[in-house]
NUTOR-912827 format. One record per residue: residue in three letters; x, y, z of N, C-alpha, C in turn. Coordinates in Angstrom, 3 decimals, padded with zeros to 6 digits, always signed. Layout:
N
NODE  rest      n_c1      n_c2      n_c3     ca_c1     ca_c2     ca_c3      c_c1      c_c2      c_c3
NODE   ALA         X         Y         Z         X         Y         Z         X         Y         Z
...
! end
This chain:
104
NODE  rest      n_c1      n_c2      n_c3     ca_c1     ca_c2     ca_c3      c_c1      c_c2      c_c3
NODE   MET  +000.793  -001.190  +000.262  +000.331  +000.037  +000.302  +001.041  +001.599  +000.141
NODE   THR  -000.056  +002.276  -000.625  +001.083  +003.500  -000.904  +000.623  +004.572  -000.051
NODE   LYS  +001.552  +005.125  +000.489  +001.298  +006.341  +001.270  +000.928  +007.757  +000.316
NODE   LEU  -000.449  +007.879  +000.940  -000.586  +008.997  +000.107  -001.084  +010.691  +001.014
NODE   GLU  -000.565  +011.528  +000.184  -001.058  +012.689  +000.915  -001.762  +013.543  -000.110
NODE   CYS  -002.661  +014.107  -000.151  -003.766  +014.991  -001.048  -003.407  +016.343  -000.317
NODE   SER  -003.402  +017.381  -001.078  -003.531  +018.511  -000.980  -004.744  +019.131  -001.603
NODE   VAL  -005.593  +018.263  -002.022  -007.393  +018.899  -002.612  -007.903  +018.975  -001.689
NODE   LYS  -007.881  +020.041  -001.485  -008.401  +020.548  -000.357  -010.756  +020.439  -000.411
NODE   ASN  -010.315  +020.480  -001.485  -011.895  +020.608  -001.691  -012.566  +019.681  -002.173
NODE   CYS  -011.868  +018.142  -001.974  -012.460  +016.824  -002.231  -013.233  +016.424  -001.496
NODE   MET  -013.867  +016.183  -001.378  -014.762  +015.641  -000.595  -014.861  +014.280  +000.132
NODE   HIS  -013.661  +013.593  +000.043  -012.841  +012.573  +000.125  -011.779  +013.191  +001.063
NODE   ASN  -011.180  +014.129  +001.068  -010.188  +014.928  +001.679  -010.377  +015.055  +003.099
NODE   SER  -009.626  +014.701  +004.357  -009.575  +015.157  +005.789  -008.245  +015.197  +006.129
NODE   ASP  -007.723  +016.267  +006.114  -006.636  +016.602  +006.659  -005.505  +016.173  +005.906
NODE   ASN  -005.233  +016.724  +005.055  -004.985  +016.102  +003.757  -004.683  +014.334  +003.590
NODE   TYR  -005.370  +013.762  +004.279  -005.692  +012.351  +003.476  -006.964  +011.649  +002.615
NODE   CYS  -006.511  +010.937  +002.546  -008.267  +010.726  +001.661  -008.605  +009.714  +002.785
NODE   CYS  -009.744  +009.406  +002.409  -011.360  +008.975  +003.284  -011.229  +007.503  +002.192
NODE   LYS  -010.925  +007.643  +001.092  -011.749  +006.323  +000.326  -010.385  +005.247  +000.556
NODE   SER  -010.644  +004.163  +000.861  -009.694  +002.838  +000.806  -008.833  +002.793  -000.675
NODE   ALA  -009.320  +003.248  -001.371  -008.588  +002.796  -002.742  -008.440  +004.246  -004.139
NODE   ILE  -008.130  +004.651  -004.410  -008.480  +005.834  -005.793  -007.651  +005.311  -007.266
NODE   LEU  -008.037  +005.919  -007.947  -007.589  +005.694  -009.251  -006.908  +006.860  -009.919
NODE   VAL  -005.632  +006.871  -010.149  -004.923  +007.899  -010.749  -005.092  +007.651  -012.472
NODE   ASP  -005.764  +008.452  -013.588  -005.738  +008.831  -014.752  -004.663  +009.213  -015.485
NODE   GLY  -004.765  +008.573  -016.663  -003.580  +009.541  -017.370  -002.510  +008.649  -018.155
NODE   ASN  -003.235  +007.470  -018.996  -002.881  +006.525  -019.869  -001.370  +007.179  -020.607
NODE   GLU  -002.242  +008.224  -021.434  -000.840  +009.279  -022.279  +000.126  +010.090  -021.912
NODE   ALA  +000.145  +009.909  -020.653  +000.635  +010.739  -019.217  +002.561  +010.507  -019.837
NODE   VAL  +002.780  +011.831  -019.938  +004.408  +012.057  -019.966  +004.868  +013.093  -019.303
NODE   LYS  +003.728  +014.002  -018.464  +004.319  +014.849  -017.409  +003.098  +014.732  -016.323
NODE   PRO  +003.606  +015.450  -015.413  +002.459  +015.011  -014.212  +001.249  +015.448  -014.029
NODE   ASN  +001.171  +016.803  -015.094  -000.108  +017.714  -015.344  -001.206  +016.987  -016.159
NODE   GLU  -000.571  +015.617  -017.053  -001.006  +015.090  -017.775  -002.440  +013.735  -017.068
NODE   THR  -001.878  +014.278  -015.702  -002.439  +013.012  -015.100  -003.874  +013.583  -013.725
NODE   CYS  -004.412  +012.362  -013.961  -005.262  +013.424  -012.696  -006.171  +012.390  -011.481
NODE   CYS  -006.533  +012.636  -010.359  -007.192  +011.720  -009.862  -008.795  +011.681  -010.290
NODE   ALA  -009.105  +010.144  -010.672  -009.959  +009.968  -011.251  -011.418  +009.977  -010.434
NODE   SER  -010.589  +009.846  -008.798  -011.920  +009.403  -007.743  -011.700  +010.807  -007.028
NODE   PHE  -011.656  +012.306  -007.438  -011.937  +013.135  -007.174  -013.472  +013.378  -007.772
NODE   ASP  -014.052  +013.847  -006.307  -015.480  +014.672  -006.517  -015.407  +015.859  -005.214
NODE   GLU  -015.814  +016.560  -006.057  -016.046  +017.817  -005.675  -016.879  +018.124  -004.630
NODE   ASN  -016.081  +018.744  -003.189  -016.971  +019.725  -001.510  -017.889  +020.607  -002.534
NODE   LYS  -019.179  +020.543  -003.352  -019.513  +021.857  -003.196  -020.094  +022.305  -001.924
NODE   GLY  -019.747  +023.550  -001.603  -020.245  +024.636  -000.976  -019.460  +024.224  +000.557
NODE   GLY  -018.561  +023.329  +000.287  -018.358  +022.906  +001.632  -018.665  +022.127  +003.339
NODE   ALA  -020.039  +022.067  +002.433  -020.844  +021.006  +003.186  -020.618  +019.651  +003.975
NODE   PHE  -019.570  +019.048  +003.198  -019.550  +018.239  +003.420  -018.387  +017.905  +004.986
NODE   THR  -018.834  +016.996  +005.770  -018.317  +016.302  +007.000  -017.693  +015.344  +006.980
NODE   ASN  -016.698  +014.961  +007.661  -015.990  +013.437  +007.639  -016.786  +012.787  +008.968
NODE   LEU  -018.313  +012.080  +008.700  -018.270  +011.926  +010.137  -018.509  +010.184  +009.909
NODE   PHE  -018.122  +010.020  +008.986  -018.881  +007.858  +009.031  -017.025  +007.041  +008.329
NODE   LYS  -016.239  +008.264  +007.718  -014.794  +007.430  +007.124  -013.486  +008.357  +007.906
NODE   THR  -012.190  +007.159  +008.053  -011.543  +007.445  +008.430  -009.983  +008.068  +007.737
NODE   PRO  -009.772  +008.885  +008.050  -008.619  +008.754  +006.769  -007.710  +008.439  +006.416
NODE   GLU  -007.179  +007.574  +005.390  -005.881  +006.475  +005.565  -005.002  +006.858  +004.839
NODE   THR  -004.589  +006.527  +005.632  -002.729  +007.261  +005.334  -002.224  +006.582  +004.455
NODE   ARG  -002.452  +005.037  +004.360  -001.681  +004.162  +002.992  -003.028  +003.624  +002.743
NODE   LEU  -003.126  +003.506  +000.896  -004.266  +002.927  +000.482  -003.899  +002.616  -000.918
NODE   GLU  -004.560  +001.423  -001.209  -004.138  +001.170  -002.592  -004.538  +002.029  -003.794
NODE   VAL  -003.548  +002.155  -004.469  -003.728  +003.424  -005.731  -003.437  +002.620  -007.125
NODE   GLU  -004.707  +002.608  -007.883  -004.700  +002.045  -009.308  -004.498  +002.838  -009.901
NODE   CYS  -003.501  +002.524  -011.237  -002.656  +003.759  -011.792  -003.105  +003.233  -013.350
NODE   ASP  -003.848  +004.343  -014.242  -003.440  +003.992  -015.639  -002.571  +004.603  -016.352
NODE   ALA  -001.822  +005.634  -015.764  -000.567  +006.436  -016.183  +000.719  +005.104  -016.736
NODE   VAL  +000.756  +004.450  -017.122  +001.451  +003.321  -017.508  +002.832  +003.574  -018.090
NODE   LYS  +003.095  +005.206  -018.314  +004.498  +005.386  -018.605  +005.021  +005.771  -017.721
NODE   CYS  +004.712  +005.914  -016.569  +005.406  +006.351  -014.849  +006.192  +005.020  -014.709
NODE   VAL  +007.368  +005.288  -013.718  +008.357  +004.605  -013.196  +007.470  +003.496  -012.053
NODE   TYR  +006.720  +004.020  -011.612  +006.117  +003.552  -010.533  +004.684  +002.403  -010.908
NODE   ASN  +004.620  +002.743  -012.248  +003.656  +001.663  -012.904  +003.514  +000.469  -012.631
NODE   GLU  +003.505  -000.153  -011.780  +003.780  -001.660  -011.692  +002.549  -002.764  -011.718
NODE   ASP  +002.046  -002.818  -013.190  +000.854  -003.792  -013.752  -000.189  -003.466  -013.387
NODE   ARG  -000.293  -001.378  -013.374  -001.545  -000.674  -013.323  -001.306  -000.744  -011.990
NODE   ARG  -001.006  -000.667  -011.067  -000.474  -000.116  -010.176  +000.119  +000.605  -009.650
NODE   CYS  +000.591  +001.103  -008.227  +001.435  +002.705  -008.089  +002.045  +001.968  -007.099
NODE   ALA  +003.397  +001.559  -007.825  +004.790  +001.194  -006.630  +005.389  +002.056  -005.774
NODE   ALA  +005.093  +003.368  -006.107  +005.867  +004.415  -005.458  +005.161  +003.717  -003.674
NODE   GLU  +006.576  +004.356  -002.778  +006.428  +004.840  -000.981  +005.278  +005.318  -000.804
NODE   ARG  +005.920  +006.410  -001.749  +004.748  +008.022  -001.118  +004.138  +008.766  -002.464
NODE   ILE  +002.877  +008.928  -002.610  +002.299  +009.747  -003.819  +002.174  +010.929  -003.013
NODE   ASP  +001.657  +011.893  -004.154  +001.481  +013.198  -003.903  +000.088  +013.328  -004.992
NODE   ILE  -001.017  +013.835  -004.337  -002.146  +013.918  -005.209  -002.265  +015.704  -004.501
NODE   ALA  -002.272  +016.510  -005.926  -002.275  +018.484  -006.047  -003.296  +018.645  -006.951
NODE   GLY  -003.672  +019.880  -006.609  -004.994  +020.556  -007.308  -005.799  +021.103  -006.385
NODE   ASP  -005.201  +021.892  -005.638  -005.868  +022.457  -004.542  -006.993  +023.724  -005.358
NODE   GLY  -008.034  +023.698  -004.713  -008.736  +024.737  -005.963  -009.534  +023.855  -006.985
NODE   ALA  -009.512  +022.828  -007.238  -010.193  +021.534  -008.794  -011.681  +021.562  -007.963
NODE   CYS  -012.033  +022.218  -009.186  -013.420  +021.960  -009.493  -014.009  +020.497  -010.417
NODE   GLU  -013.380  +019.722  -010.544  -012.994  +018.687  -011.492  -011.992  +017.540  -011.659
NODE   CYS  -012.174  +016.129  -011.691  -010.771  +015.694  -011.690  -010.091  +015.996  -012.578
NODE   GLY  -009.947  +016.816  -013.694  -008.845  +017.133  -014.794  -007.977  +018.223  -014.529
NODE   GLN  -008.283  +018.890  -012.690  -007.822  +020.135  -012.704  -006.708  +019.434  -011.464
NODE   THR  -007.297  +018.312  -011.752  -005.994  +017.838  -010.267  -004.769  +016.682  -010.813
NODE   ARG  -004.047  +016.339  -010.015  -002.931  +015.584  -010.981  -001.922  +014.895  -009.671
NODE   CYS  -001.341  +013.845  -010.585  -000.359  +012.715  -009.334  +000.958  +013.514  -009.583
NODE   ALA  +001.359  +014.331  -008.573  +002.628  +015.137  -008.380  +003.736  +014.197  -008.249
NODE   THR  +003.533  +012.956  -008.376  +004.767  +012.325  -008.167  +005.246  +011.492  -009.295
NODE   PHE  +004.556  +011.540  -010.275  +004.487  +011.004  -011.902  +005.668  +011.388  -012.178
NODE   LYS  +006.474  +010.052  -013.002  +007.808  +010.233  -013.402  +007.763  +009.551  -014.329
NODE   ALA  +007.893  +010.559  -015.418  +008.090  +008.976  -017.322  +009.042  +008.286  -016.906
NODE   ARG  +009.148  +007.538  -017.392  +010.419  +006.220  -017.421  +010.889  +007.105  -018.893
! end
């Protein structure tokens, strides 16, 4: 499992820079740069009304990864020890990115 830190504070799954999902999907099948990837699991917290009452932030989680040109991609799973998802202020998943992405 990968340690994930997420700076996308307006995602409804974000709590204190950690994701409350047990797994996420990083998209970017043709990506050769970090800004060509995105967190496909992003859901905008519209109005900031969401409060994390039922889920616990996950420090380590499964990261499914379609960015097959990344050095950390091993059979569509992220093998990086740590991953950073960036895109604070995002309104849609395309405005997020895997800041850990590194081209082969």
